[in-house]
FIMI-763818 format. One record per atom (N, C-alpha, C, O, CB): x, y negated, z; residue in one letter; chain; atom name; residue number from 0. Coordinates in pm, whole numbers. Each point is the difference from the previous one (the first is absolute). Glycine has a CB too. Example, Ala and Ser with C-alpha at 12.3 -4.5 7.8 and 13.67 -1.06 7.14 Angstrom:
<rofis>
> u / v / w / tilum / fivex / mikol / mardren
> 1319 / 569 / 780 / A / A / N / 0
> -89 / -119 / 0 / A / A / CA / 0
> 90 / -120 / 0 / A / A / C / 0
> 104 / 2 / 66 / A / A / O / 0
> -293 / 115 / 59 / A / A / CB / 0
> 154 / -222 / -197 / S / A / N / 1
> 82 / -119 / 6 / S / A / CA / 1
> -77 / -109 / 73 / S / A / C / 1
> 51 / -111 / 17 / S / A / O / 1
> 67 / 174 / -232 / S / A / CB / 1
</rofis>
This chain:
<rofis>
> u / v / w / tilum / fivex / mikol / mardren
> 4621 / -850 / -1261 / M / A / N / 0
> 97 / -86 / -64 / M / A / CA / 0
> -37 / -145 / 33 / M / A / C / 0
> -118 / -37 / -3 / M / A / O / 0
> 161 / 206 / -185 / M / A / CB / 0
> 56 / -249 / 220 / T / A / N / 1
> -21 / -141 / 32 / T / A / CA / 1
> 38 / -86 / -119 / T / A / C / 1
> 107 / 18 / -60 / T / A / O / 1
> -63 / 28 / 303 / T / A / CB / 1
> -132 / -139 / -277 / Y / A / N / 2
> 24 / -93 / -109 / Y / A / CA / 2
> 22 / -140 / 56 / Y / A / C / 2
> -56 / -36 / 103 / Y / A / O / 2
> -84 / 177 / -260 / Y / A / CB / 2
> 221 / -218 / 87 / H / A / N / 3
> 25 / -139 / 36 / H / A / CA / 3
> -18 / -84 / -126 / H / A / C / 3
> 28 / 45 / -111 / H / A / O / 3
> 133 / 19 / 298 / H / A / CB / 3
> -208 / -186 / -168 / L / A / N / 4
> -16 / -92 / -112 / L / A / CA / 4
> 109 / -107 / 9 / L / A / C / 4
> 11 / -70 / 101 / L / A / O / 4
> -262 / 112 / -109 / L / A / CB / 4
> 331 / -53 / -97 / A / A / N / 5
> 103 / -103 / -8 / A / A / CA / 5
> -49 / -106 / -98 / A / A / C / 5
> -49 / 32 / -108 / A / A / O / 5
> 236 / 133 / 161 / A / A / CB / 5
> -174 / -292 / -15 / I / A / N / 6
> -38 / -111 / -88 / I / A / CA / 6
> 126 / -79 / -31 / I / A / C / 6
> 65 / -55 / 89 / I / A / O / 6
> -301 / 43 / 8 / I / A / CB / 6
> 269 / 7 / -225 / D / A / N / 7
> 120 / -69 / -47 / D / A / CA / 7
> -44 / -124 / -78 / D / A / C / 7
> -74 / 12 / -98 / D / A / O / 7
> 208 / 205 / 88 / D / A / CB / 7
> -90 / -333 / 53 / I / A / N / 8
> -32 / -123 / -71 / I / A / CA / 8
> 128 / -52 / -65 / I / A / C / 8
> 95 / -38 / 68 / I / A / O / 8
> -284 / -18 / 93 / I / A / CB / 8
> 189 / 56 / -294 / G / A / N / 9
> 116 / -45 / -75 / G / A / CA / 9
> -22 / -140 / -55 / G / A / C / 9
> -99 / -66 / 31 / G / A / O / 9
> 152 / 302 / -90 / G / A / CB / 9
> 40 / -280 / -23 / A / A / N / 10
> -6 / -136 / -54 / A / A / CA / 10
> -118 / -22 / -94 / A / A / C / 10
> -57 / -109 / -2 / A / A / O / 10
> 304 / 100 / 23 / A / A / CB / 10
> -285 / 110 / -98 / S / A / N / 11
> -109 / -19 / -96 / S / A / CA / 11
> -118 / 93 / 22 / S / A / C / 11
> -108 / -23 / -55 / S / A / O / 11
> 278 / -51 / -105 / S / A / CB / 11
> -152 / 179 / 240 / S / A / N / 12
> -111 / 92 / 25 / S / A / CA / 12
> 21 / 71 / 134 / S / A / C / 12
> 107 / -4 / 60 / S / A / O / 12
> -141 / 36 / -309 / S / A / CB / 12
> -73 / 33 / 292 / G / A / N / 13
> 7 / 80 / 121 / G / A / CA / 13
> -58 / 136 / -27 / G / A / C / 13
> -65 / 21 / -103 / G / A / O / 13
> 49 / -225 / 246 / G / A / CB / 13
> 39 / 297 / -53 / R / A / N / 14
> -51 / 135 / -19 / R / A / CA / 14
> -25 / 66 / 133 / R / A / C / 14
> 67 / -27 / 99 / R / A / O / 14
> 54 / 44 / -316 / R / A / CB / 14
> -219 / 71 / 217 / H / A / N / 15
> -27 / 87 / 114 / H / A / CA / 15
> 55 / 136 / -37 / H / A / C / 15
> -26 / 51 / -109 / H / A / O / 15
> -184 / -181 / 181 / H / A / CB / 15
> 286 / 190 / 19 / T / A / N / 16
> 57 / 131 / -24 / T / A / CA / 16
> -37 / 91 / 115 / T / A / C / 16
> 20 / -34 / 117 / T / A / O / 16
> 171 / -64 / -250 / T / A / CB / 16
> -247 / 214 / 100 / L / A / N / 17
> -34 / 100 / 100 / L / A / CA / 17
> 122 / 88 / 21 / L / A / C / 17
> 58 / 52 / -96 / L / A / O / 17
> -305 / -55 / 31 / L / A / CB / 17
> 287 / 21 / 192 / V / A / N / 18
> 123 / 70 / 33 / V / A / CA / 18
> -31 / 115 / 95 / V / A / C / 18
> -76 / -17 / 95 / V / A / O / 18
> 211 / -195 / -127 / V / A / CB / 18
> -76 / 329 / 6 / C / A / N / 19
> -9 / 113 / 93 / C / A / CA / 19
> 119 / 91 / -23 / C / A / C / 19
> 75 / -17 / -96 / C / A / O / 19
> -329 / 4 / 100 / C / A / CB / 19
> 271 / 110 / 84 / V / A / N / 20
> 106 / 99 / -15 / V / A / CA / 20
> -66 / 132 / -38 / V / A / C / 20
> -86 / 51 / 72 / V / A / O / 20
> 237 / -169 / 98 / V / A / CB / 20
> -111 / 173 / -284 / K / A / N / 21
> -51 / 129 / -48 / K / A / CA / 21
> 116 / 95 / -18 / K / A / C / 21
> 96 / -30 / -71 / K / A / O / 21
> -290 / -82 / -45 / K / A / CB / 21
> 187 / 226 / 181 / N / A / N / 22
> 105 / 103 / -11 / N / A / CA / 22
> 139 / -58 / 28 / N / A / C / 22
> 97 / 35 / -68 / N / A / O / 22
> -238 / 86 / -99 / N / A / CB / 22
> 149 / -210 / 266 / G / A / N / 23
> 129 / -58 / 37 / G / A / CA / 23
> 49 / -111 / -92 / G / A / C / 23
> 111 / -49 / 16 / G / A / O / 23
> -59 / 267 / 81 / G / A / CB / 23
> -134 / -258 / -194 / K / A / N / 24
> 39 / -104 / -93 / K / A / CA / 24
> -96 / -117 / 10 / K / A / C / 24
> -120 / 18 / 19 / K / A / O / 24
> 221 / 152 / -173 / K / A / CB / 24
> -47 / -291 / 142 / L / A / N / 25
> -80 / -120 / 3 / L / A / CA / 25
> -80 / -11 / -130 / L / A / C / 25
> 57 / 11 / -109 / L / A / O / 25
> 111 / -125 / 259 / L / A / CB / 25
> -298 / 94 / -139 / S / A / N / 26
> -87 / -13 / -116 / S / A / CA / 26
> -55 / -142 / -5 / S / A / C / 26
> -56 / -48 / 99 / S / A / O / 26
> -4 / 295 / -89 / S / A / CB / 26
> 75 / -313 / -124 / L / A / N / 27
> -50 / -136 / -20 / L / A / CA / 27
> -97 / -1 / -116 / L / A / C / 27
> 28 / 56 / -106 / L / A / O / 27
> 186 / -154 / 195 / L / A / CB / 27
> -330 / 35 / -69 / E / A / N / 28
> -98 / -12 / -107 / E / A / CA / 28
> -52 / -143 / -4 / E / A / C / 28
> -65 / -46 / 94 / E / A / O / 28
> 1 / 290 / -71 / E / A / CB / 28
> 93 / -313 / -131 / K / A / N / 29
> -51 / -137 / -16 / K / A / CA / 29
> -150 / 10 / -28 / K / A / C / 29
> -42 / 69 / -92 / K / A / O / 29
> 266 / -156 / 4 / K / A / CB / 29
> -303 / 16 / 169 / I / A / N / 30
> -144 / 14 / -13 / I / A / CA / 30
> -70 / -131 / -39 / I / A / C / 30
> -118 / 2 / -37 / I / A / O / 30
> 131 / 180 / 203 / I / A / CB / 30
> 56 / -295 / -157 / Y / A / N / 31
> -65 / -127 / -32 / Y / A / CA / 31
> 106 / -105 / -28 / Y / A / C / 31
> 98 / -12 / 74 / Y / A / O / 31
> -296 / 71 / 69 / Y / A / CB / 31
> 179 / -135 / -250 / R / A / N / 32
> 89 / -113 / -33 / R / A / CA / 32
> -82 / -127 / -5 / R / A / C / 32
> -118 / 2 / -34 / R / A / O / 32
> 273 / 148 / -97 / R / A / CB / 32
> -91 / -261 / 165 / F / A / N / 33
> -66 / -130 / -7 / F / A / CA / 33
> 102 / -107 / -34 / F / A / C / 33
> 119 / 13 / 26 / F / A / O / 33
> -292 / 61 / 142 / F / A / CB / 33
> 123 / -182 / -228 / D / A / N / 34
> 86 / -112 / -38 / D / A / CA / 34
> 34 / -84 / 123 / D / A / C / 34
> -82 / -17 / 90 / D / A / O / 34
> -20 / 14 / -320 / D / A / CB / 34
> 225 / -48 / 232 / N / A / N / 35
> 40 / -98 / 100 / N / A / CA / 35
> -10 / -136 / -69 / N / A / C / 35
> 92 / -42 / -71 / N / A / O / 35
> 65 / 207 / 196 / N / A / CB / 35
> -268 / -231 / -103 / N / A / N / 36
> -26 / -126 / -68 / N / A / CA / 36
> 75 / -116 / 68 / N / A / C / 36
> -31 / -38 / 112 / N / A / O / 36
> -195 / 125 / -181 / N / A / CB / 36
> 322 / -139 / -3 / I / A / N / 37
> 74 / -116 / 48 / I / A / CA / 37
> -81 / -125 / -36 / I / A / C / 37
> -53 / -10 / -111 / I / A / O / 37
> 279 / 130 / 85 / I / A / CB / 37
> -234 / -214 / 118 / K / A / N / 38
> -72 / -124 / -30 / K / A / CA / 38
> 90 / -119 / 32 / K / A / C / 38
> 100 / 13 / 71 / K / A / O / 38
> -324 / 98 / -23 / K / A / CB / 38
> 187 / -224 / -100 / S / A / N / 39
> 77 / -122 / 20 / S / A / CA / 39
> -72 / -90 / 101 / S / A / C / 39
> -118 / -31 / -15 / S / A / O / 39
> 210 / 47 / -220 / S / A / CB / 39
> -18 / -56 / 337 / E / A / N / 40
> -50 / -97 / 99 / E / A / CA / 40
> 106 / -108 / 18 / E / A / C / 40
> 114 / 28 / 36 / E / A / O / 40
> -253 / 150 / 84 / E / A / CB / 40
> 99 / -301 / -145 / N / A / N / 41
> 93 / -113 / 13 / N / A / CA / 41
> 128 / 22 / -80 / N / A / C / 41
> 110 / -26 / 47 / N / A / O / 41
> -204 / -19 / 180 / N / A / CB / 41
> 76 / 94 / -350 / R / A / N / 42
> 111 / 26 / -93 / R / A / CA / 42
> 98 / 105 / 52 / R / A / C / 42
> 117 / 1 / -39 / R / A / O / 42
> -141 / -234 / -39 / R / A / CB / 42
> -25 / 321 / 165 / T / A / N / 43
> 81 / 110 / 51 / T / A / CA / 43
> -75 / 130 / -24 / T / A / C / 43
> -121 / 7 / 25 / T / A / O / 43
> 229 / -156 / 151 / T / A / CB / 43
> -39 / 253 / -223 / L / A / N / 44
> -63 / 129 / -20 / L / A / CA / 44
> -9 / 74 / 132 / L / A / C / 44
> 100 / 13 / 72 / L / A / O / 44
> -14 / -4 / -309 / L / A / CB / 44
> -205 / 39 / 269 / V / A / N / 45
> -22 / 74 / 126 / V / A / CA / 45
> -86 / 122 / -28 / V / A / C / 45
> -72 / 5 / -99 / V / A / O / 45
> 90 / -219 / 235 / V / A / CB / 45
> -9 / 313 / -47 / W / A / N / 46
> -85 / 117 / -12 / W / A / CA / 46
> -142 / -38 / 39 / W / A / C / 46
> -20 / -84 / 88 / W / A / O / 46
> 214 / 238 / -39 / W / A / CB / 46
> -291 / -93 / -114 / D / A / N / 47
> -141 / -18 / 33 / D / A / CA / 47
> -32 / 100 / 113 / D / A / C / 47
> -43 / 112 / -25 / D / A / O / 47
> -19 / -189 / -215 / D / A / CB / 47
> 84 / 33 / 363 / I / A / N / 48
> -13 / 88 / 117 / I / A / CA / 48
> -140 / 59 / 12 / I / A / C / 48
> -15 / 117 / 35 / I / A / O / 48
> 189 / -252 / 80 / I / A / CB / 48
> -277 / 56 / -143 / E / A / N / 49
> -137 / 51 / 10 / E / A / CA / 49
> -22 / 115 / -98 / E / A / C / 49
> -61 / 101 / 34 / E / A / O / 49
> -19 / -329 / 38 / E / A / CB / 49
> 129 / 212 / -194 / S / A / N / 50
> -13 / 104 / -101 / S / A / CA / 50
> 79 / 125 / 40 / S / A / C / 50
> -49 / 113 / -13 / S / A / O / 50
> 18 / -289 / -164 / S / A / CB / 50
> 153 / 156 / 226 / L / A / N / 51
> 81 / 114 / 43 / L / A / CA / 51
> -66 / 75 / 115 / L / A / C / 51
> -2 / 123 / 1 / L / A / O / 51
> 208 / -245 / -74 / L / A / CB / 51
> -259 / 49 / 168 / F / A / N / 52
> -67 / 64 / 114 / F / A / CA / 52
> -121 / 81 / -47 / F / A / C / 52
> -23 / 111 / 47 / F / A / O / 52
> 100 / -297 / 104 / F / A / CB / 52
> -153 / 128 / -244 / A / A / N / 53
> -119 / 69 / -51 / A / A / CA / 53
> 41 / 129 / -72 / A / A / C / 53
> -67 / 103 / 14 / A / A / O / 53
> -55 / -324 / -37 / A / A / CB / 53
> 230 / 218 / -54 / D / A / N / 54
> 47 / 120 / -71 / D / A / CA / 54
> 70 / 98 / 92 / D / A / C / 54
> -3 / 121 / -26 / D / A / O / 54
> 25 / -258 / -178 / D / A / CB / 54
> 41 / 89 / 309 / A / A / N / 55
> 68 / 90 / 93 / A / A / CA / 55
> -101 / 80 / 82 / A / A / C / 55
> 28 / 112 / 41 / A / A / O / 55
> 165 / -272 / -30 / A / A / CB / 55
> -312 / 101 / 13 / R / A / N / 56
> -106 / 76 / 64 / R / A / CA / 56
> -38 / 111 / -96 / R / A / C / 56
> 10 / -18 / -121 / R / A / O / 56
> -95 / -183 / 254 / R / A / CB / 56
> 43 / 311 / -82 / I / A / N / 57
> -28 / 114 / -86 / I / A / CA / 57
> -133 / -22 / -71 / I / A / C / 57
> -105 / 26 / 58 / I / A / O / 57
> 236 / 128 / 94 / I / A / CB / 57
> -129 / -203 / -277 / P / A / N / 58
> -124 / -37 / -69 / P / A / CA / 58
> -83 / 119 / -50 / P / A / C / 58
> -116 / -16 / -37 / P / A / O / 58
> 231 / -190 / -29 / P / A / CB / 58
> -55 / 325 / 66 / F / A / N / 59
> -70 / 114 / -58 / F / A / CA / 59
> -64 / 89 / 105 / F / A / C / 59
> -54 / 105 / -33 / F / A / O / 59
> 213 / -113 / -155 / F / A / CB / 59
> -153 / -30 / 315 / I / A / N / 60
> -64 / 79 / 105 / I / A / CA / 60
> -129 / -66 / 41 / I / A / C / 60
> -70 / 50 / 87 / I / A / O / 60
> 292 / 35 / -7 / I / A / CB / 60
</rofis>
Protein backbone atom coordinates (compact mmCIF):
# COMPACT_ATOMS: atom_id res chain seq x y z
CA UNK A 1 0.00 0.00 0.00
CA UNK A 2 1.30 3.46 -0.89
CA UNK A 3 0.85 6.35 1.52
CA UNK A 4 1.04 10.06 0.75
CA UNK A 5 1.34 12.99 3.12
CA UNK A 6 -0.85 16.02 2.40
CA UNK A 7 -0.09 19.31 4.17
CA UNK A 8 -2.94 21.80 4.32
CA UNK A 9 -2.21 25.32 5.52
CA UNK A 10 -5.34 27.27 6.41
CA UNK A 11 -5.96 30.76 7.73
CA UNK A 12 -5.55 29.85 11.40
CA UNK A 13 -4.07 26.35 11.45
CA UNK A 14 -2.43 23.67 9.38
CA UNK A 15 -2.60 19.91 9.37
CA UNK A 16 -0.77 16.87 8.10
CA UNK A 17 -3.05 14.20 6.65
CA UNK A 18 -1.95 10.68 5.77
CA UNK A 19 -3.69 9.51 2.58
CA UNK A 20 -3.95 6.05 1.02
CA UNK A 21 -6.41 3.87 -0.89
CA UNK A 22 -7.86 0.94 1.07
CA UNK A 23 -10.24 -1.52 -0.58
CA UNK A 24 -10.87 0.92 -3.42
CA UNK A 25 -11.73 3.78 -1.04
CA UNK A 26 -9.71 6.87 -0.20
CA UNK A 27 -8.58 6.82 3.43
CA UNK A 28 -7.64 10.06 5.22
CA UNK A 29 -6.12 10.24 8.69
CA UNK A 30 -5.22 13.55 10.30
CA UNK A 31 -1.96 12.97 12.12
CA UNK A 32 -0.69 16.42 13.14
CA UNK A 33 -2.12 19.92 13.64
CA UNK A 34 -0.25 23.18 14.08
CA UNK A 35 -1.09 26.85 14.50
CA UNK A 36 -0.69 29.28 11.62
CA UNK A 37 0.80 32.18 13.53
CA UNK A 38 -0.03 35.48 11.89
CA UNK A 39 2.38 38.29 12.73
CA UNK A 40 2.42 42.01 12.13
CA UNK A 41 5.14 43.63 10.01
CA UNK A 42 4.96 47.33 9.19
CA UNK A 43 1.31 47.40 10.31
CA UNK A 44 0.45 44.58 7.90
CA UNK A 45 -0.59 41.07 8.90
CA UNK A 46 1.61 38.40 7.29
CA UNK A 47 2.14 34.67 7.68
CA UNK A 48 5.12 33.61 9.79
CA UNK A 49 6.83 31.69 6.97
CA UNK A 50 9.66 30.40 9.18
CA UNK A 51 7.17 28.94 11.65
CA UNK A 52 5.05 27.41 8.87
CA UNK A 53 8.11 25.84 7.25
CA UNK A 54 9.23 24.39 10.58
CA UNK A 55 5.76 22.87 11.18
CA UNK A 56 5.39 21.66 7.60
CA UNK A 57 8.58 19.64 8.02
CA UNK A 58 7.70 16.34 9.59
CA UNK A 59 8.53 17.06 13.26
CA UNK A 60 7.62 13.60 14.53
CA UNK A 61 10.05 11.57 12.42
